[in-house]
N, CA, C and O atoms as CSV, one atom per row, in Angstrom:
chain,resi,resn,atom,element,x,y,z
A,1,MET,N,N,-3.414,-10.003,-7.957
A,1,MET,CA,C,-2.442,-9.100,-7.389
A,1,MET,C,C,-1.228,-9.912,-6.943
A,1,MET,O,O,-1.359,-10.904,-6.226
A,2,LYS,N,N,-0.050,-9.479,-7.376
A,2,LYS,CA,C,1.185,-10.137,-6.982
A,2,LYS,C,C,1.640,-9.580,-5.632
A,2,LYS,O,O,1.489,-8.390,-5.355
A,3,THR,N,N,2.199,-10.458,-4.800
A,3,THR,CA,C,2.667,-10.042,-3.484
A,3,THR,C,C,4.001,-10.718,-3.165
A,3,THR,O,O,4.350,-11.752,-3.734
A,4,THR,N,N,4.735,-10.097,-2.234
A,4,THR,CA,C,5.975,-10.705,-1.760
A,4,THR,C,C,5.651,-11.691,-0.639
A,4,THR,O,O,4.562,-11.661,-0.066
A,5,ASN,N,N,6.594,-12.547,-0.341
A,5,ASN,CA,C,6.433,-13.482,0.770
A,5,ASN,C,C,6.265,-12.720,2.083
A,5,ASN,O,O,5.463,-13.113,2.930
A,6,TYR,N,N,7.015,-11.639,2.253
A,6,TYR,CA,C,6.898,-10.805,3.449
A,6,TYR,C,C,5.465,-10.302,3.620
A,6,TYR,O,O,4.913,-10.360,4.719
A,7,PHE,N,N,4.870,-9.818,2.552
A,7,PHE,CA,C,3.499,-9.326,2.618
A,7,PHE,C,C,2.545,-10.440,3.034
A,7,PHE,O,O,1.705,-10.254,3.915
A,8,ASP,N,N,2.679,-11.585,2.401
A,8,ASP,CA,C,1.778,-12.709,2.678
A,8,ASP,C,C,1.889,-13.220,4.112
A,8,ASP,O,O,0.878,-13.516,4.749
A,9,THR,N,N,3.116,-13.322,4.618
A,9,THR,CA,C,3.313,-13.955,5.919
A,9,THR,C,C,3.312,-12.986,7.089
A,9,THR,O,O,2.949,-13.373,8.200
A,10,SER,N,N,3.705,-11.750,6.873
A,10,SER,CA,C,3.843,-10.821,7.986
A,10,SER,C,C,2.807,-9.703,7.976
A,10,SER,O,O,2.117,-9.483,8.971
A,11,VAL,N,N,2.700,-9.010,6.874
A,11,VAL,CA,C,1.839,-7.827,6.820
A,11,VAL,C,C,0.376,-8.184,7.035
A,11,VAL,O,O,-0.280,-7.586,7.888
A,12,MET,N,N,-0.135,-9.115,6.304
A,12,MET,CA,C,-1.552,-9.452,6.419
A,12,MET,C,C,-1.872,-10.097,7.768
A,12,MET,O,O,-3.000,-9.991,8.248
A,13,ALA,N,N,-0.901,-10.758,8.378
A,13,ALA,CA,C,-1.126,-11.337,9.706
A,13,ALA,C,C,-1.250,-10.237,10.759
A,13,ALA,O,O,-2.046,-10.358,11.689
A,14,ARG,N,N,-0.467,-9.165,10.618
A,14,ARG,CA,C,-0.485,-8.068,11.585
A,14,ARG,C,C,-1.582,-7.049,11.315
A,14,ARG,O,O,-1.990,-6.320,12.220
A,15,ARG,N,N,-2.063,-6.995,10.070
A,15,ARG,CA,C,-3.048,-5.974,9.693
A,15,ARG,C,C,-4.253,-6.581,8.970
A,15,ARG,O,O,-4.502,-6.271,7.805
A,16,PRO,N,N,-4.988,-7.430,9.652
A,16,PRO,CA,C,-6.130,-8.086,8.995
A,16,PRO,C,C,-7.269,-7.127,8.656
A,16,PRO,O,O,-8.175,-7.481,7.901
A,17,ASP,N,N,-7.226,-5.907,9.214
A,17,ASP,CA,C,-8.267,-4.922,8.933
A,17,ASP,C,C,-8.125,-4.283,7.554
A,17,ASP,O,O,-9.059,-3.639,7.076
A,18,ILE,N,N,-6.975,-4.450,6.910
A,18,ILE,CA,C,-6.765,-3.892,5.568
A,18,ILE,C,C,-7.307,-4.869,4.536
A,18,ILE,O,O,-6.910,-6.034,4.494
A,19,LYS,N,N,-8.209,-4.382,3.714
A,19,LYS,CA,C,-8.839,-5.228,2.705
A,19,LYS,C,C,-8.068,-5.179,1.388
A,19,LYS,O,O,-7.529,-4.141,1.003
A,20,ILE,N,N,-8.029,-6.307,0.717
A,20,ILE,CA,C,-7.317,-6.410,-0.570
A,20,ILE,C,C,-7.878,-5.413,-1.581
A,20,ILE,O,O,-7.119,-4.835,-2.359
A,21,GLU,N,N,-9.191,-5.202,-1.581
A,21,GLU,CA,C,-9.778,-4.259,-2.548
A,21,GLU,C,C,-9.307,-2.829,-2.290
A,21,GLU,O,O,-9.223,-2.035,-3.227
A,22,TRP,N,N,-8.997,-2.486,-1.038
A,22,TRP,CA,C,-8.453,-1.161,-0.753
A,22,TRP,C,C,-7.042,-1.026,-1.318
A,22,TRP,O,O,-6.678,0.026,-1.843
A,23,ILE,N,N,-6.259,-2.078,-1.212
A,23,ILE,CA,C,-4.905,-2.057,-1.777
A,23,ILE,C,C,-4.982,-1.875,-3.290
A,23,ILE,O,O,-4.243,-1.074,-3.862
A,24,GLU,N,N,-5.867,-2.612,-3.925
A,24,GLU,CA,C,-6.042,-2.481,-5.375
A,24,GLU,C,C,-6.514,-1.082,-5.752
A,24,GLU,O,O,-6.091,-0.537,-6.771
A,25,GLN,N,N,-7.387,-0.501,-4.935
A,25,GLN,CA,C,-7.871,0.860,-5.172
A,25,GLN,C,C,-6.715,1.860,-5.150
A,25,GLN,O,O,-6.633,2.745,-6.001
A,26,VAL,N,N,-5.825,1.708,-4.171
A,26,VAL,CA,C,-4.670,2.600,-4.059
A,26,VAL,C,C,-3.766,2.453,-5.281
A,26,VAL,O,O,-3.306,3.450,-5.838
A,27,LEU,N,N,-3.513,1.221,-5.696
A,27,LEU,CA,C,-2.633,1.000,-6.853
A,27,LEU,C,C,-3.250,1.529,-8.150
A,27,LEU,O,O,-2.527,1.998,-9.029
A,28,ASN,N,N,-4.561,1.461,-8.276
A,28,ASN,CA,C,-5.232,1.923,-9.494
A,28,ASN,C,C,-5.432,3.429,-9.536
A,28,ASN,O,O,-5.484,4.013,-10.619
A,29,ASN,N,N,-5.546,4.073,-8.368
A,29,ASN,CA,C,-5.838,5.512,-8.318
A,29,ASN,C,C,-5.083,6.218,-7.196
A,29,ASN,O,O,-5.712,6.792,-6.307
A,30,PRO,N,N,-3.753,6.192,-7.214
A,30,PRO,CA,C,-3.017,6.864,-6.141
A,30,PRO,C,C,-3.127,8.381,-6.273
A,30,PRO,O,O,-3.202,8.917,-7.378
A,31,ILE,N,N,-3.135,9.065,-5.125
A,31,ILE,CA,C,-3.103,10.528,-5.182
A,31,ILE,C,C,-1.662,11.024,-5.145
A,31,ILE,O,O,-1.386,12.167,-5.507
A,32,ARG,N,N,-0.738,10.158,-4.703
A,32,ARG,CA,C,0.688,10.487,-4.732
A,32,ARG,C,C,1.480,9.201,-4.879
A,32,ARG,O,O,1.104,8.157,-4.347
A,33,THR,N,N,2.584,9.294,-5.611
A,33,THR,CA,C,3.490,8.163,-5.806
A,33,THR,C,C,4.912,8.682,-5.666
A,33,THR,O,O,5.269,9.704,-6.251
A,34,VAL,N,N,5.724,7.970,-4.886
A,34,VAL,CA,C,7.119,8.358,-4.654
A,34,VAL,C,C,7.985,7.118,-4.768
A,34,VAL,O,O,7.654,6.069,-4.216
A,35,THR,N,N,9.106,7.238,-5.489
A,35,THR,CA,C,10.070,6.141,-5.588
A,35,THR,C,C,11.113,6.296,-4.498
A,35,THR,O,O,11.724,7.355,-4.357
A,36,GLN,N,N,11.313,5.244,-3.732
A,36,GLN,CA,C,12.305,5.235,-2.660
A,36,GLN,C,C,13.698,5.036,-3.243
A,36,GLN,O,O,13.843,4.657,-4.405
A,37,ILE,N,N,14.705,5.291,-2.446
A,37,ILE,CA,C,16.096,5.124,-2.874
A,37,ILE,C,C,16.369,3.680,-3.295
A,37,ILE,O,O,17.138,3.441,-4.226
A,38,ASN,N,N,15.741,2.716,-2.613
A,38,ASN,CA,C,15.977,1.303,-2.922
A,38,ASN,C,C,15.168,0.817,-4.130
A,38,ASN,O,O,15.230,-0.363,-4.476
A,39,GLY,N,N,14.416,1.707,-4.771
A,39,GLY,CA,C,13.662,1.359,-5.975
A,39,GLY,C,C,12.206,1.002,-5.727
A,39,GLY,O,O,11.400,0.996,-6.657
A,40,ARG,N,N,11.862,0.706,-4.478
A,40,ARG,CA,C,10.452,0.419,-4.190
A,40,ARG,C,C,9.630,1.691,-4.381
A,40,ARG,O,O,10.158,2.801,-4.317
A,41,ILE,N,N,8.344,1.513,-4.614
A,41,ILE,CA,C,7.468,2.641,-4.912
A,41,ILE,C,C,6.369,2.724,-3.865
A,41,ILE,O,O,5.703,1.735,-3.562
A,42,ARG,N,N,6.191,3.928,-3.315
A,42,ARG,CA,C,5.116,4.191,-2.355
A,42,ARG,C,C,3.927,4.787,-3.103
A,42,ARG,O,O,4.090,5.667,-3.948
A,43,HIS,N,N,2.743,4.303,-2.784
A,43,HIS,CA,C,1.502,4.801,-3.376
A,43,HIS,C,C,0.552,5.140,-2.225
A,43,HIS,O,O,0.439,4.367,-1.273
A,44,TRP,N,N,-0.131,6.288,-2.302
A,44,TRP,CA,C,-1.094,6.676,-1.270
A,44,TRP,C,C,-2.446,6.974,-1.900
A,44,TRP,O,O,-2.539,7.441,-3.035
A,45,ALA,N,N,-3.490,6.692,-1.131
A,45,ALA,CA,C,-4.845,7.105,-1.500
A,45,ALA,C,C,-5.708,7.064,-0.244
A,45,ALA,O,O,-5.420,6.342,0.710
A,46,LEU,N,N,-6.766,7.856,-0.272
A,46,LEU,CA,C,-7.716,7.871,0.838
A,46,LEU,C,C,-8.661,6.691,0.710
A,46,LEU,O,O,-9.215,6.435,-0.359
A,47,VAL,N,N,-8.837,5.979,1.805
A,47,VAL,CA,C,-9.842,4.917,1.859
A,47,VAL,C,C,-11.053,5.550,2.537
A,47,VAL,O,O,-11.082,5.702,3.758
A,48,ALA,N,N,-12.045,5.913,1.740
A,48,ALA,CA,C,-13.201,6.661,2.238
A,48,ALA,C,C,-13.969,5.909,3.321
A,48,ALA,O,O,-14.508,6.530,4.237
A,49,GLN,N,N,-14.023,4.601,3.229
A,49,GLN,CA,C,-14.780,3.803,4.195
A,49,GLN,C,C,-14.277,3.982,5.629
A,49,GLN,O,O,-15.051,3.868,6.580
A,50,VAL,N,N,-12.985,4.260,5.780
A,50,VAL,CA,C,-12.421,4.425,7.115
A,50,VAL,C,C,-11.878,5.832,7.358
A,50,VAL,O,O,-11.484,6.155,8.479
A,51,GLY,N,N,-11.854,6.668,6.325
A,51,GLY,CA,C,-11.383,8.037,6.462
A,51,GLY,C,C,-9.900,8.161,6.742
A,51,GLY,O,O,-9.468,9.108,7.400
A,52,LYS,N,N,-9.109,7.204,6.246
A,52,LYS,CA,C,-7.665,7.208,6.459
A,52,LYS,C,C,-6.937,7.020,5.137
A,52,LYS,O,O,-7.489,6.491,4.172
A,53,TYR,N,N,-5.667,7.472,5.115
A,53,TYR,CA,C,-4.834,7.284,3.941
A,53,TYR,C,C,-4.063,5.975,4.064
A,53,TYR,O,O,-3.406,5.712,5.071
A,54,LEU,N,N,-4.160,5.169,3.024
A,54,LEU,CA,C,-3.461,3.893,2.977
A,54,LEU,C,C,-2.215,4.042,2.122
A,54,LEU,O,O,-2.283,4.518,0.989
A,55,ARG,N,N,-1.059,3.628,2.677
A,55,ARG,CA,C,0.176,3.608,1.897
A,55,ARG,C,C,0.415,2.163,1.477
A,55,ARG,O,O,0.393,1.251,2.303
A,56,VAL,N,N,0.641,1.972,0.192
A,56,VAL,CA,C,0.963,0.656,-0.346
A,56,VAL,C,C,2.352,0.761,-0.963
A,56,VAL,O,O,2.594,1.614,-1.817
A,57,VAL,N,N,3.251,-0.096,-0.536
A,57,VAL,CA,C,4.617,-0.112,-1.053
A,57,VAL,C,C,4.754,-1.304,-1.982
A,57,VAL,O,O,4.478,-2.443,-1.606
A,58,THR,N,N,5.189,-1.017,-3.213
A,58,THR,CA,C,5.397,-2.089,-4.186
A,58,THR,C,C,6.879,-2.222,-4.494
A,58,THR,O,O,7.677,-1.324,-4.228
A,59,GLU,N,N,7.218,-3.362,-5.059
A,59,GLU,CA,C,8.577,-3.530,-5.590
A,59,GLU,C,C,8.732,-2.568,-6.771
A,59,GLU,O,O,7.773,-1.902,-7.160
A,60,SER,N,N,9.918,-2.497,-7.330
A,60,SER,CA,C,10.200,-1.533,-8.396
A,60,SER,C,C,9.360,-1.749,-9.650
A,60,SER,O,O,9.276,-0.859,-10.496
A,61,ASP,N,N,8.734,-2.923,-9.782
A,61,ASP,CA,C,7.874,-3.158,-10.943
A,61,ASP,C,C,6.541,-2.411,-10.841
A,61,ASP,O,O,5.791,-2.342,-11.815
A,62,GLY,N,N,6.249,-1.855,-9.666
A,62,GLY,CA,C,5.015,-1.109,-9.472
A,62,GLY,C,C,3.779,-1.976,-9.322
A,62,GLY,O,O,2.668,-1.452,-9.240
A,63,GLU,N,N,3.948,-3.289,-9.284
A,63,GLU,CA,C,2.814,-4.209,-9.216
A,63,GLU,C,C,2.862,-5.147,-8.010
A,63,GLU,O,O,1.826,-5.450,-7.418
A,64,THR,N,N,4.046,-5.602,-7.648
A,64,THR,CA,C,4.193,-6.585,-6.579
A,64,THR,C,C,4.142,-5.883,-5.227
A,64,THR,O,O,5.033,-5.099,-4.899
A,65,VAL,N,N,3.107,-6.161,-4.442
A,65,VAL,CA,C,2.888,-5.489,-3.164
A,65,VAL,C,C,3.812,-6.069,-2.100
A,65,VAL,O,O,3.869,-7.282,-1.900
A,66,HIS,N,N,4.539,-5.172,-1.419
A,66,HIS,CA,C,5.471,-5.558,-0.370
A,66,HIS,C,C,4.948,-5.180,1.021
A,66,HIS,O,O,5.186,-5.902,1.989
A,67,ASN,N,N,4.236,-4.053,1.121
A,67,ASN,CA,C,3.758,-3.594,2.415
A,67,ASN,C,C,2.510,-2.739,2.213
A,67,ASN,O,O,2.297,-2.186,1.134
A,68,ALA,N,N,1.693,-2.635,3.249
A,68,ALA,CA,C,0.509,-1.781,3.229
A,68,ALA,C,C,0.138,-1.432,4.657
A,68,ALA,O,O,0.097,-2.299,5.530
A,69,PHE,N,N,-0.134,-0.149,4.887
A,69,PHE,CA,C,-0.531,0.288,6.227
A,69,PHE,C,C,-1.191,1.658,6.139
A,69,PHE,O,O,-0.979,2.406,5.185
A,70,PHE,N,N,-1.999,1.973,7.157
A,70,PHE,CA,C,-2.597,3.294,7.233
A,70,PHE,C,C,-1.529,4.255,7.719
A,70,PHE,O,O,-0.931,4.053,8.776
A,71,ASP,N,N,-1.293,5.304,6.939
A,71,ASP,CA,C,-0.209,6.246,7.177
A,71,ASP,C,C,-0.745,7.469,7.922
A,71,ASP,O,O,-1.320,8.369,7.310
A,72,ARG,N,N,-0.559,7.498,9.231
A,72,ARG,CA,C,-1.091,8.590,10.055
A,72,ARG,C,C,-0.383,9.912,9.805
A,72,ARG,O,O,-0.946,10.967,10.098
A,73,ARG,N,N,0.836,9.887,9.271
A,73,ARG,CA,C,1.583,11.117,9.045
A,73,ARG,C,C,1.413,11.698,7.646
A,73,ARG,O,O,1.934,12.779,7.369
A,74,PHE,N,N,0.694,11.007,6.754
A,74,PHE,CA,C,0.556,11.483,5.379
A,74,PHE,C,C,-0.273,12.755,5.331
A,74,PHE,O,O,-1.335,12.844,5.947
A,75,LYS,N,N,0.227,13.737,4.591
A,75,LYS,CA,C,-0.482,15.002,4.377
A,75,LYS,C,C,-0.729,15.155,2.878
A,75,LYS,O,O,0.219,15.224,2.096
A,76,PRO,N,N,-2.002,15.207,2.475
A,76,PRO,CA,C,-2.303,15.311,1.028
A,76,PRO,C,C,-1.889,16.648,0.426
A,76,PRO,O,O,-2.080,16.872,-0.769
């Protein structure tokens, strides 16, 4: 999995509870995908193990992970 420097140094340090396999799960099977104005892509999926929706933000290539967090406001 490709990641940005921001993801490696900031996101994973602040959110150690998010597992890499959950991020890969979201990228492989999103229930919703939205392209932001800046070209980055948001992907959402339910992580059944914790009962929460994980949002994974990738660069415009759709592969390089920039951010990941549990999205409390997401409505399926």
